N, CA, C and O of each residue as an XYZ file, in Angstrom:
576
protein
N       0.547     -1.389     -0.008
C      -0.061     -0.106      0.199
C       0.992      0.918     -0.102
O       1.057      1.321     -1.263
N       1.919      1.445      0.891
C       2.915      2.348      0.888
C       3.437      2.543     -0.164
O       3.574      3.742     -0.410
N       3.917      1.645     -1.161
C       4.573      1.690     -2.441
C       3.538      2.152     -3.371
O       3.897      3.016     -4.171
N       2.325      1.746     -3.423
C       1.172      2.404     -4.123
C       1.190      3.866     -3.932
O       1.349      4.682     -4.840
N       1.025      4.123     -2.756
C       0.761      5.811     -2.513
C       2.201      6.527     -2.849
O       2.174      7.610     -3.434
N       3.453      5.938     -2.486
C       4.738      6.629     -2.921
C       4.830      6.751     -4.467
O       5.595      7.620     -4.884
N       4.071      5.905     -5.487
C       4.155      5.553     -6.875
C       3.093      6.836     -7.296
O       3.406      7.537     -8.258
N       1.886      7.107     -6.578
C       0.805      7.896     -7.351
C       1.582      9.424     -6.700
O       1.382     10.468     -7.322
N       2.277      9.437     -5.689
C       2.799     10.735     -5.628
C       3.619     11.110     -6.748
O       3.249     11.999     -7.515
N       4.789     10.450     -6.910
C       5.724     10.574     -7.768
C       4.969     10.650     -9.046
O       5.252     11.676     -9.665
N       4.065      9.860     -9.659
C       3.171     10.482    -11.134
C       2.994     12.008    -10.859
O       3.363     13.003    -11.483
N       2.308     11.836     -9.718
C       1.833     13.798     -9.744
C       3.011     14.493    -10.094
O       3.242     14.785    -11.268
N       3.787     14.787     -9.150
C       4.956     15.219     -9.192
C       5.451     15.570    -10.602
O       5.367     16.709    -11.062
N       5.992     14.488    -11.282
C       6.283     14.753    -12.628
C       5.639     14.824    -13.631
O       6.139     14.941    -14.750
N       3.827     14.734    -13.270
C       3.148     15.485    -14.548
C       2.664     16.950    -14.413
O       2.171     17.633    -15.311
N       2.861     17.260    -13.305
C       2.620     18.744    -12.839
C       3.901     19.355    -13.270
O       3.704     20.563    -13.405
N       5.114     19.046    -13.542
C       6.223     19.517    -14.188
C       6.223     19.833    -15.528
O       6.770     20.740    -16.156
N       5.308     18.662    -15.943
C       5.234     18.624    -17.562
C       4.389     19.977    -18.282
O       4.657     20.737    -19.213
N       3.189     19.836    -17.293
C       2.287     21.091    -17.567
C       3.218     22.682    -17.496
O       2.913     23.453    -18.405
N       3.856     22.985    -16.908
C       4.814     23.900    -16.402
C       5.811     24.104    -17.664
O       6.178     25.262    -17.868
N       6.228     23.206    -18.426
C       7.476     23.553    -19.173
C       6.900     24.747    -20.642
O       7.732     25.411    -21.261
N       5.691     24.791    -20.898
C       5.678     25.882    -21.988
C       6.030     27.214    -21.390
O       6.795     27.971    -21.989
N       5.453     27.557    -20.130
C       5.786     28.762    -19.541
C       7.223     28.933    -19.309
O       7.786     30.024    -19.407
N       7.868     27.720    -18.967
C       9.183     28.028    -18.502
C       9.976     28.686    -19.675
O      10.831     29.495    -19.315
N       9.847     28.489    -20.937
C      10.463     28.676    -21.967
C      10.357     30.662    -21.946
O      11.312     31.341    -22.322
N       9.677     30.982    -21.685
C       9.269     32.683    -21.648
C       9.985     33.013    -20.193
O      10.676     34.024    -20.068
N       9.806     32.237    -19.279
C       9.753     32.991    -17.805
C      11.426     32.540    -17.593
O      12.133     33.028    -16.710
N      11.827     31.657    -18.450
C      13.175     31.398    -17.768
C      14.665     32.426    -18.310
O      15.779     32.632    -17.829
N      13.971     32.854    -19.485
C      15.054     33.861    -20.201
C      14.402     35.180    -20.309
O      13.242     35.591    -20.329
N      15.844     35.800    -20.382
C      15.186     37.338    -20.566
C      15.138     37.270    -22.465
O      15.390     36.306    -23.188
N      14.800     38.403    -22.775
C      14.013     38.599    -24.647
C      14.910     39.817    -24.537
O      14.901     40.560    -23.555
N      15.651     39.974    -25.554
C      16.714     41.051    -25.857
C      16.555     41.535    -26.671
O      17.070     40.792    -27.506
N      15.979     42.771    -27.441
C      15.791     43.615    -28.708
C      16.681     43.491    -29.606
O      17.619     44.278    -29.480
N      16.744     42.636    -30.657
C      17.719     42.517    -31.865
C      17.811     43.709    -32.706
O      18.762     44.482    -32.823
N      16.439     43.733    -33.385
C      16.562     44.666    -34.388
C      14.868     45.469    -34.125
O      13.892     44.970    -33.565
N      14.976     46.577    -34.634
C      13.554     47.242    -34.419
C      13.724     48.203    -36.204
O      14.628     48.889    -36.682
N      12.610     47.853    -36.624
C      12.607     48.165    -38.456
C      11.111     49.214    -38.194
O       9.986     49.101    -37.707
N      11.852     50.117    -38.781
C      10.442     51.224    -39.004
C      10.033     51.328    -40.517
O      10.914     51.419    -41.372
N       8.919     51.317    -40.798
C       8.150     50.837    -42.134
C       7.449     52.271    -42.408
O       6.708     52.503    -41.453
N       7.408     53.299    -43.338
C       8.242     53.438    -44.032
C       9.667     54.173    -43.153
O       9.559     54.583    -41.997
N      10.873     54.230    -43.891
C      11.800     54.545    -43.344
C      11.423     55.920    -43.184
O      10.404     56.515    -43.536
N      12.977     56.497    -42.275
C      12.784     58.119    -42.001
C      13.823     58.785    -42.764
O      14.993     58.413    -42.675
N      13.381     59.976    -43.686
C      14.632     60.462    -44.419
C      15.349     61.400    -43.307
O      14.663     62.320    -42.862
N      16.275     61.291    -42.967
C      17.106     62.055    -41.969
C      18.403     62.250    -42.589
O      19.171     61.301    -42.746
N      18.735     63.647    -43.014
C      19.884     64.097    -43.704
C      20.179     63.494    -44.831
O      21.353     63.215    -45.071
N      19.013     63.142    -45.856
C      18.835     62.629    -47.187
C      19.298     61.162    -47.331
O      19.712     60.692    -48.391
N      19.177     60.400    -46.027
C      19.279     59.270    -45.892
C      18.076     58.338    -45.320
O      17.727     58.461    -44.146
N      17.576     57.584    -46.019
C      16.571     56.699    -45.585
C      16.976     55.663    -44.662
O      17.644     54.666    -44.936
N      16.471     56.024    -43.462
C      16.734     55.103    -42.288
C      15.524     54.087    -41.893
O      14.356     54.469    -41.823
N      15.805     53.178    -41.724
C      14.677     51.667    -41.299
C      15.079     51.330    -39.953
O      14.285     50.881    -39.126
N      16.446     51.567    -39.697
C      17.008     50.803    -37.910
C      16.256     51.740    -37.251
O      16.384     52.855    -37.756
N      15.510     51.697    -36.296
C      14.937     52.249    -35.283
C      15.298     52.399    -34.288
O      14.863     53.311    -33.584
N      16.082     51.678    -33.945
C      17.502     51.912    -32.785
C      18.411     53.117    -33.373
O      18.367     54.149    -32.703
N      19.173     53.132    -34.452
C      19.759     53.989    -34.554
C      19.181     55.214    -34.454
O      19.852     56.005    -33.790
N      17.986     55.708    -34.964
C      17.372     56.989    -34.779
C      17.425     57.709    -33.374
O      17.428     58.909    -33.100
N      17.463     56.636    -32.609
C      17.428     56.989    -30.707
C      18.947     57.487    -30.685
O      19.296     58.423    -29.967
N      19.825     56.796    -31.522
C      21.283     57.311    -31.062
C      21.728     56.120    -30.320
O      20.954     55.262    -29.894
N      23.126     56.103    -30.171
C      23.760     54.940    -29.336
C      23.455     55.193    -27.846
O      23.720     54.180    -27.197
N      22.964     56.256    -27.043
C      22.557     56.259    -25.686
C      20.753     56.096    -25.684
O      20.016     56.204    -24.704
N      20.527     55.927    -26.515
C      18.959     55.591    -26.650
C      18.616     54.442    -26.078
O      19.396     53.495    -26.173
N      17.521     54.314    -25.451
C      17.105     53.175    -24.225
C      17.178     51.471    -25.556
O      17.825     50.426    -25.480
N      16.357     51.896    -26.411
C      16.495     50.527    -27.484
C      17.928     50.141    -27.832
O      18.194     48.962    -28.066
N      19.033     51.266    -27.881
C      20.325     50.559    -28.160
C      21.133     49.944    -27.062
O      22.284     49.514    -27.130
N      20.329     49.980    -26.048
C      21.401     49.780    -25.039
C      20.906     48.729    -24.049
O      20.748     49.124    -22.894
N      20.562     47.101    -24.397
C      20.187     45.929    -23.875
C      18.803     46.330    -23.652
O      18.332     45.969    -22.573
N      18.160     46.897    -24.316
C      16.665     46.515    -24.184
C      16.134     45.350    -24.199
O      16.067     44.683    -25.231
N      15.626     44.902    -22.901
C      14.866     43.887    -22.567
C      13.488     43.605    -21.907
O      13.135     44.325    -20.974
N      12.661     42.559    -22.357
C      11.591     42.301    -21.603
C      11.709     40.736    -20.833
O      12.223     39.823    -21.480
N      11.295     40.526    -19.674
C      11.278     39.863    -18.831
C       9.817     39.607    -18.228
O       9.099     40.415    -17.639
N       9.549     38.136    -18.564
C       8.466     37.757    -18.481
C       8.575     37.075    -16.871
O       9.507     36.316    -16.605
N       7.567     37.415    -15.881
C       7.881     36.897    -14.610
C       6.382     35.398    -14.652
O       5.285     35.403    -15.211
N       7.020     34.412    -13.854
C       5.971     33.547    -13.729
C       4.346     33.721    -12.863
O       3.380     32.961    -12.927
N       4.483     34.841    -12.177
C       3.353     35.354    -11.582
C       2.083     36.349    -12.655
O       1.039     36.892    -12.293
N       2.773     36.266    -14.147
C       2.004     36.878    -15.267
C       2.061     38.386    -14.985
O       0.967     38.935    -15.123
N       3.188     39.275    -14.581
C       3.508     40.320    -14.791
C       5.136     40.536    -16.090
O       5.989     39.654    -16.194
N       5.154     41.085    -16.420
C       6.496     41.341    -17.346
C       7.041     42.866    -17.106
O       6.349     43.867    -16.919
N       8.618     42.762    -17.167
C       9.084     44.115    -17.085
C      10.070     44.363    -18.166
O      10.637     43.499    -18.834
N      10.208     45.676    -18.257
C      10.937     46.437    -19.416
C      12.356     46.748    -18.874
O      12.213     46.698    -17.652
N      13.182     46.936    -19.045
C      14.440     47.080    -18.873
C      15.820     47.725    -20.031
O      16.286     47.003    -20.913
N      16.268     49.085    -19.808
C      17.565     49.261    -20.473
C      18.664     49.514    -19.901
O      18.623     49.912    -18.736
N      19.646     49.386    -20.418
C      21.168     50.234    -19.603
C      21.159     51.328    -20.526
O      22.287     51.799    -20.383
N      20.654     51.914    -21.258
C      21.100     53.080    -22.136
C      20.804     54.502    -20.673
O      20.116     54.358    -19.662
N      21.374     55.394    -20.975
C      20.949     57.110    -20.428
C      19.631     57.426    -19.846
O      18.843     57.814    -20.708
N      19.097     57.376    -18.531
C      17.860     58.184    -18.328
C      17.158     56.610    -18.379
O      16.209     56.499    -17.602
N      17.442     55.547    -19.070
C      16.572     54.430    -19.124
C      15.804     53.717    -17.962
O      14.766     53.101    -18.201
N      16.334     53.809    -16.679
C      16.138     53.240    -15.857
C      15.049     53.982    -15.282
O      14.647     53.579    -14.191
N      14.435     55.083    -15.843
C      13.439     55.776    -15.648
C      12.129     55.341    -16.403
O      11.177     56.119    -16.473
N      12.088     53.968    -17.020
C      11.259     53.357    -17.675
C      10.292     52.828    -16.577
O      10.729     52.087    -15.696
N       8.836     53.239    -16.621
C       8.136     52.614    -15.218
C       7.804     50.980    -15.771
O       7.493     50.512    -16.866
N       8.044     50.407    -14.427
C       7.215     49.029    -14.404
C       6.415     49.243    -13.615
O       6.469     50.074    -12.708
N       5.227     48.213    -13.977
C       4.089     48.549    -12.626
C       3.420     46.929    -12.706
O       3.345     46.229    -13.716
N       3.026     46.629    -11.483
C       2.256     45.418    -11.327
C       0.835     45.464    -12.325
O      -0.086     44.674    -12.119
N       0.795     46.296    -13.215
C      -0.581     46.370    -13.918
C       0.264     45.619    -15.509
O      -0.406     44.817    -16.160
N       1.171     45.842    -15.809
C       1.898     45.051    -16.853
C       1.547     43.569    -16.735
O       2.241     42.904    -15.966
N       0.798     43.114    -17.239
C       0.545     41.798    -17.479
C       0.785     40.929    -18.536
O       0.538     41.458    -19.620
N       1.192     39.746    -18.607
C       1.204     39.151    -20.019
C       0.431     38.040    -19.906
O       0.036     37.726    -18.783
N       0.065     37.219    -21.088
C      -1.000     35.971    -21.142
C      -0.325     35.323    -22.119
O       0.399     36.058    -22.791
N      -0.338     33.845    -22.489
C      -0.189     32.981    -23.391
C      -1.138     32.331    -23.854
O      -1.858     31.627    -23.145
N      -1.313     32.497    -25.373
C      -2.443     31.875    -26.051
C      -1.867     31.079    -27.460
O      -1.915     31.437    -28.637
N      -1.359     29.969    -26.891
C      -0.958     29.575    -27.987
C       0.969     29.895    -28.508
O       1.895     29.529    -27.782
N       1.122     30.423    -29.494
C       2.098     31.040    -30.072
C       1.803     32.406    -29.448
O       2.436     33.256    -30.073
N       1.355     32.740    -28.829
C       0.896     34.387    -29.157
C       1.058     34.879    -27.480
O       0.610     34.334    -26.471
N       1.764     35.949    -27.608
C       1.719     36.451    -26.282
C       1.239     37.962    -26.097
O       1.559     38.848    -26.890
N       0.439     38.169    -24.973
C      -0.492     39.271    -25.356
C      -0.206     40.011    -23.862
O      -0.442     39.509    -22.763
N       0.350     41.304    -24.121
C       0.952     42.304    -23.124
C       0.054     43.083    -22.983
O      -0.388     43.720    -23.939
N      -0.448     43.213    -21.664
C      -1.496     44.631    -21.294
C      -0.639     45.306    -20.220
O       0.217     44.876    -19.447
N      -1.177     46.528    -20.445
C      -0.582     47.883    -19.460
C      -1.994     48.571    -19.182
O      -2.926     48.396    -19.966
N      -2.119     49.345    -18.061
C      -3.014     49.978    -18.023
C      -3.419     51.371    -18.506
O      -2.802     52.357    -18.102
N      -4.468     51.478    -19.386
C      -4.529     52.589    -20.303
C      -3.884     52.398    -21.450
O      -3.876     53.401    -22.164
N      -3.388     51.546    -21.841
C      -2.800     50.957    -22.982
C      -3.340     49.963    -24.062
O      -4.053     48.979    -23.862
N      -2.931     50.350    -25.050
C      -3.738     49.002    -25.998
C      -2.889     48.013    -26.037
O      -1.697     48.298    -25.925
N      -3.223     46.827    -26.179
C      -2.721     45.588    -25.984
C      -1.887     45.285    -27.220
O      -2.138     45.416    -28.418
N      -0.681     44.782    -26.480
C       0.511     44.496    -27.622
C       0.245     42.393    -28.061
O       0.219     41.335    -27.432
N       0.138     42.763    -29.181
C       0.318     40.907    -29.816
C       1.784     40.635    -30.123
O       2.422     41.467    -30.768
N       2.320     39.566    -29.714
C       3.731     39.426    -30.034
C       3.615     37.953    -30.292
O       2.958     37.183    -29.591
N       4.406     37.578    -31.508
C       4.155     36.284    -31.870
C       5.761     35.563    -31.440
O       6.799     36.090    -31.840
N       5.762     34.545    -30.744
C       6.624     33.793    -30.244
C       6.798     32.400    -31.451
O       5.852     31.752    -31.899
N       8.422     32.175    -31.825
C       8.608     31.517    -32.667
C      10.071     30.976    -32.046
O      11.070     31.688    -31.953
N      10.014     29.988    -31.762
C      11.126     29.404    -30.910
C      11.758     30.087    -30.062
O      11.282     30.136    -28.928
N      13.026     30.824    -30.358
C      13.841     31.432    -29.402
C      13.529     33.109    -30.124
O      14.430     33.940    -30.012
N      12.460     33.425    -30.712
C      12.499     34.881    -31.484
C      10.995     35.072    -30.827
O      10.182     34.154    -30.722
N      10.742     36.640    -30.342
C       9.648     37.026    -30.330
C       9.659     38.379    -30.776
O      10.415     39.290    -30.437
N       8.341     38.384    -31.904
C       8.178     39.554    -32.586
C       7.096     40.493    -32.320
O       6.074     39.844    -32.098
N       6.926     41.520    -32.263
C       5.537     42.215    -32.298
C       5.713     43.727    -32.979
O       6.730     44.420    -32.962
N       4.402     44.040    -33.594
C       4.542     45.363    -34.334
C       3.690     46.552    -33.678
O       2.533     46.360    -33.303
N       4.361     47.851    -33.556
C       3.450     48.784    -32.944
C       3.270     50.083    -33.966
O       4.183     50.901    -34.080
N       2.197     50.191    -34.596
C       1.740     51.227    -35.493
C       1.364     52.673    -34.660
O       0.652     52.995    -33.709
N       2.109     53.207    -35.429
C       2.074     54.851    -34.660
C       1.447     55.691    -35.842
O       1.717     55.397    -37.006
N       0.614     56.731    -35.532
C      -0.429     57.376    -36.110
C      -0.260     58.837    -35.388
O      -1.272     59.392    -34.961
N       0.644     59.273    -35.294
C       0.391     60.529    -34.459
C       0.631     61.639    -35.172
O       1.775     61.856    -35.570
N      -0.675     62.737    -35.517
C      -0.781     63.750    -36.629
C      -0.517     63.245    -37.875
O      -0.935     62.111    -38.108
N      -0.026     63.727    -38.570
C       0.122     63.389    -40.092
C       1.100     62.355    -40.302
O       1.049     61.929    -41.456
N       1.847     61.884    -39.687
C       2.709     60.790    -39.842
C       2.259     59.493    -39.534
O       1.628     59.246    -38.507
N       2.546     58.686    -40.353
C       1.996     57.027    -40.419
C       3.222     56.312    -40.440
O       4.002     56.568    -41.358
N       3.589     55.302    -39.430
C       4.932     54.395    -39.523
C       4.541     53.110    -38.728
O       3.602     53.216    -37.939
N       4.908     52.408    -38.804
C       4.909     51.006    -37.832
C       6.628     50.647    -37.200
O       7.538     51.365    -37.615
N       6.762     50.165    -36.776
C       8.146     49.676    -36.095
C       7.613     47.965    -35.860
O       6.524     47.595    -35.421
N       8.474     47.334    -36.194
C       8.579     45.681    -36.235
C       9.901     45.909    -35.203
O      10.953     46.530    -35.356
N       9.316     45.064    -34.003
C      10.018     44.723    -32.563
C      10.801     42.989    -32.770
O      10.206     41.915    -32.856
N      11.987     43.200    -32.794
C      12.431     41.442    -33.140
C      13.634     41.346    -31.815
O      14.676     42.000    -31.781
N      13.095     40.196    -30.605
C      13.820     39.817    -29.374
C      14.398     38.435    -29.877
O      13.843     37.619    -30.613
N      15.624     38.375    -29.310
C      16.051     37.145    -29.077
C      15.947     36.157    -27.766
O      15.683     36.924    -26.840
N      16.009     35.144    -27.374
C      15.923     34.739    -25.798
C      16.859     34.513    -25.732
O      17.456     33.995    -26.676
N      17.489     34.826    -24.465
C      19.051     34.748    -23.884
C      19.063     34.154    -22.285
O      20.129     34.024    -21.683
């Protein structure tokens, strides 16, 4: 009888770990921004620029280890080592949830961001329409 109970407990413990395996990939790694591509490109000093990170310059937040971190409690954090980037506000209202290969980011008073997860790559697009300018930025992160 004792062996049967021990076997049942072992099966339950190992069974629970398998269920959490999908979330582990997201929460056990940091997601570092590799590229940010703006479309259409910006004309700066007669050059067409599509690298959104370079538009901010070398001290910009996107150019300095811009990272998403997904926590097991369902929140996420943004960080960067650029000048003044420690002022990026993180709050408990920053939530993430997973639906298959899609990660949905939510923040209070902000539109949802729909991310596509493909192996160790996470992508999302933000469309900006301030005033007369229309552009979109495709952000691509790699797991590290």
